[in-house]
N, C-alpha and C positions, 0 to 999 in steps of 0.2 A: 544521592540520585545518580542514575546511570544516564549517560548521553551517548546515543549511537548516531553517527553520521556516515552515510555512504553516498557515493555518486558514481555516475557512469556517463559515457557518451554512446549514443545509439546512432547507427548509420541509417536513420529514417527521419523524414521531415517531422518537425515538432507538431504540426497539425495532426499527423497520423497517430503519433504517440498519445497526444492529448485526447483524441477521439476515443481511444481505448481506456485510458486511465480515468477520465472524468466520469465514467459510469461507475458510481460507487457500488453498484451491485453486479458488476461484470467480471470481478476477479476470479470467479469460478470458471470462466472461459479461457483464462490464460495462466493463472498461478497453479503450479503442480500440486501444492498441498491442499487446495480447496476443492471439496467434493461438490457442494451445492451452496446456493445463497439466495436469500429473499429479503426484500425490504418489508419490514413490519407495517401493519395497518394499511397496506396498499398504497403507501406514499410513493412519490416519484423519487428516483435514485439520485436526483440532483437537488432535492429540497433540503435546505439546511435544517439539521435536527433529525433527519430520518435515521432509522436504525436498521442496520443489516444484521441478520441472524444467519450464520453460516456454519457448516460442518467441515472439518478437515477430513482427509482421507482415512485417518485413524478413528473417526467417529466423534471426536471432540467437538463441542459446540461453543461458538463465540458470538458475542454481540459487540458491534462498534457503532458509534454515532458520528455522523458527518457534522463537523463544526463550522467549516468555512469551505466555500467553493468560488473560485474566481476564474471565469473564462478569459478575462483581460490579462490576468497574471499567469494563467495556466498553472494554478496552484489550488491545493485543498489541504485541509487538516481534519483529523478525526481522533476520537478517543476510544479506548477500550472499556467496555462496561463489564463484560463477563468473559472469563477465560479459565481453563483448567490450569494454566501456567501462571505463577505468581508475578505478573507484571502489573504492579500497582500504580495508579495515577498515570497510566500510559497515555501520552499525547504524541501524535506523529504529524509531520508536515511533509508534503510532497510538492515539488516545484519543478517545472520544465522551463527551458530557455532554448532558443535556436542557437545552433553552432553556426556562426556566420562564415567560417572557413570550410565551406561545403554545405551540404543540406542535411545536417544531423541534428540531434537533440541532446542537450545536457539535462540529466535527470538527477535531482538532489532529493534525498530522503533522510529525514532526521526524526528522532524520537527521544523523549526523556521519560524515565519511569523509575519507580522505586522497586526494590526487591527485598526478600528476606535477607538478613545479615549473612554474609558469606557466599551469596549466590550472584553477586554483581557481575563478575567476569563470565561465568557460565551462561547467564541469561542474556547478557550483552552480546556475547558471541553468537548465541542462538538467533537473536533478532537480526544481527548484522549479516550472518551467513545464510541461515535457513529461510528467513523471510525476505530480507532486502536483496541479497545477492541472488537468491532463488527467483525473486521477482524480476530482477534485471535480465537474467538468463532466459526466463520464460517469455518475457515481452519480446526479446530478440527473436526467439523461435516463432512466436505467434505472428509477428509482423513479417517475418521471412516467408511463412506459409501463405499469408494473405497477399503478398506481392506477386 
């Protein structure tokens, strides 16, 4: 099993970051790899169990299910149902916390998943850099534009 953990500190209030991230269907507005997204069956994007179906800019289609969402903890978790990349049994957790030395946000993103034998490092690096670091950088830019 591969475990990926990435974290960052953003120079934006935690409430502003949470307002963006808690929308399980809003990643197409800020993540550079996501072309479009919709919640299946017209469910709300904060309903536990809802499934988002989205396309990457390369045309790939993915489906993810929201497993938990807590406004009190500013955290959520989700799993991957369908993807062209062999990330098997993928479950991710996102958590925010206020940085009390200033008005920033600590963002922690973790996942665990299986891969075909021999692809652990390659796919772990892809998740860490292309998805997570790409997401951190994109949220920074998104919030700077909104400010």
